[in-house]
N, C-alpha and C positions, 0 to 999 in steps of 0.2 A: 584525503580528504577536506582541503582550508578550511579555517575558521568565512570568510567571507563567504564560497557556497553554501554552507551549513545555515550559514546566517536568511540565507536569502529562504531555502530550501525550506527554515522554520517561519517566516515570515508570510509562502503560499499554503503552509499546511493553516494559520492560521485563519489568513483568506476565507479558504476553502468551509474551515471548519466556519466562522460569522453565515458565510451567505450558505449553505445547506443543512447547519444544524449531526452535525455529524460528529459524534464520540465523541472519536478525539483517532487520533492517524501514527504512524510507526514508520521512515523509513531505512530499511536496514541492505546492504551488501547481500549480493548472490549467500553469498558462508555465514549470514545470517549476524552480522555486526552493526550493530546500531549504528547507523546515522544522524536522525532527527528521530525524537518524537514530539509527539502533543495526545499521549494519552493524560486521564487521567492516575490521579498521584497513588493510587486505591493500585492499580492496574503497573502488572514489572513489566517494564517497557520492555529491557531483553529480551525474558523468554518471549514475549511474543512478538518479539523482530525475529526472533530464532524460529517459535514453532510456523510463523509466516513461510520464513524463507526454505524452510524445512516443505512444508506442506507443498508450497510451488515446484519443488530440487522432483518432489515427489508423483504428484502429478503428470510435473513431463515425463518422467523416465515410464508412467500406465501409458499414455498418450506413446508413449517411443517405442513399447508392448509389445498393446495390440495395434503396434504398424501405421500409423502416422505419420505423417511427416509435416502435421499439423503444425504451427506452432503455438502452445498455452500461450492467453495472452491475459484471463483472469479468472479469481475464481468467490463462484460466493455464496457460504459457510454459513444456516439459519440455527441459532440456540437459540436457547430457550427468552435472553431477555436483548440478543443482540442482532445486527446479520455481522459478517465478517468477508470484509472481500479484497483481497489478493491479485495486486495488483502488476507484471511485468512493465519494466520504464524501460532501462537498457538490458543492455544481456551482465550491465556485474550490480544492479538494483531492482530492488523490488519493496511498493509502497502497499501497504497494507491498513483497511481505516477499519472503525469500527462503527454501525449504523445502525440506532436504534428502530426495532419492526416497523413504526406504528410511521417512517418516513416514508416518503414520495421516491424512490425506487430508479422511477426511471428519470423525472429530474437529476437525484445527484449523481447518476452517469453522466448522465450534458454535460454542466459542471465541472468533474473529475473530470471531462477530455478534454477542457481547456488549462487543465491545472497540471494534466499530464506535458501538452505541453508544454510551459515554460518548465516545469521540473527537468524536462532531459534536454532543453533551454541548457538550465543553472547548470546541469551535469553533466553538460560537453566546453564550459566556460574551459 
């Protein structure tokens, strides 16, 4: 992915953080390679991105093994300190967000829809 696309993606992540109170986010390829990140400095962005892509792939395989023909779009995992949301952006891109437990998840998901549309447009350029 070229530098202009990455800068555009990073701007969208920053805007989402400002509006929503998201702790951090990362965009990775399906195989877990980092594209861009807005995670806190104390978090290993490459590891989190790789884990998000691996989890998403595992859930897709589990869905298929259970006989579902439905496509997986979103995974939500609640941890002690935050929630991890992993989303399918395109066939090649995964988007993961860290969200504080005390924020309104419904409001974030509404704002996230707009951001996902913009990310898809940037990725297709």
